Phi, psi and omega in degrees: 000141180229143177253018182287140178237137173266147176056060178263137180222158177258004187281115183263014190298336180269009186248157177226162172280119189300323182295336178281334179269328180233081190302330183273004186289141177263137183238127171227081188282097190296328185280354170274342180262184175260359178269079177207178189293342176269320179100006178228160171295138186271143181307136176095346180267088184275337178220153179275062181233157178257129174246149182206157175297155181303319182294316180293321179295322179296316179294322181291331177297321177295319176302313182297321179295318178294318180297321181298319178299328180275357179096018182236156165245161176270142174236123185254137176259328180199149177225246175299135180232117181301151179302328180293332177291320178295321176299320177302315178301312185296314180296323175298320181292326184273311195254331189274128180272000183290121177233032185296335181264003181306316182299336186263327190241335179210054184296335184266355186232155168276151187298329180295336180284343186297328179279314183299326182269001173087008181283330175235128181265142176284341176218103193267140173298336176303329182284352174270351169091000182238021178247141182221146174249123186204171176217183177256145178242123184277117184287339178286315183272340183072026182226162171298146175292141182285108180263004177082003179182151185277162174301139176066022171278120183267106181167175184297335177306330183273349178297131184306327183262017180300131187267354183272028177237172182286163178299322180294317179296319178296318178298322178297318177298317182290330176296314177298315181300317180295316177303316184286314186291324181285353176248021169098009179258151182245131179275174170237168190269359184239358180217118182292341186264355193257125180218144178235137177299126184302314180260057183297141186286339183233066185293342182239012184242134178245139187251150187241348185295154185287159172281098187199124183299319182295331182296329179292337186263002181288000000 
């Protein structure tokens, strides 16, 4: 396994603070907390805020507006992810024997399988700045929409087309997917929450600057 990145930069000039572009968005940045598959705050997450490229944020604002009409708000778990955070994941996978979060996030898999099965990437699209992990929040109930499985659960349960959930849960996944895809985002086959802007502005560039609002203003 390698954590090497080609074309890495610290320049944040193409990025925005997502809450300023999508004012109603709810943020629960899991990698700034200890409630994630590793169990520690992840390197590079200096603040619990979501950063995104200007283009992806603009597209997501349209998604949010459409969702609002339907009675939902967007809730984001992760957006831009520094390359150093991905390195943290990789080193944990190779060297760290700690599996304290296994019962919650990957009970059916050994941690070494997380890379082979594609749940954790050694070089993540999140580090290009136009990928986001999110769900829908129901404004009537005041709760997250039931997607049939939690964010960052590594297993078949998280596959968007998993059949072992209720019809309502599947419909909720497809509602999120439809909102995102018709506004220019592309899903993946192993995580219902993960989408990348189809025409991402930096398809070959990985960023290293920290997740920090003040860094954007330097």
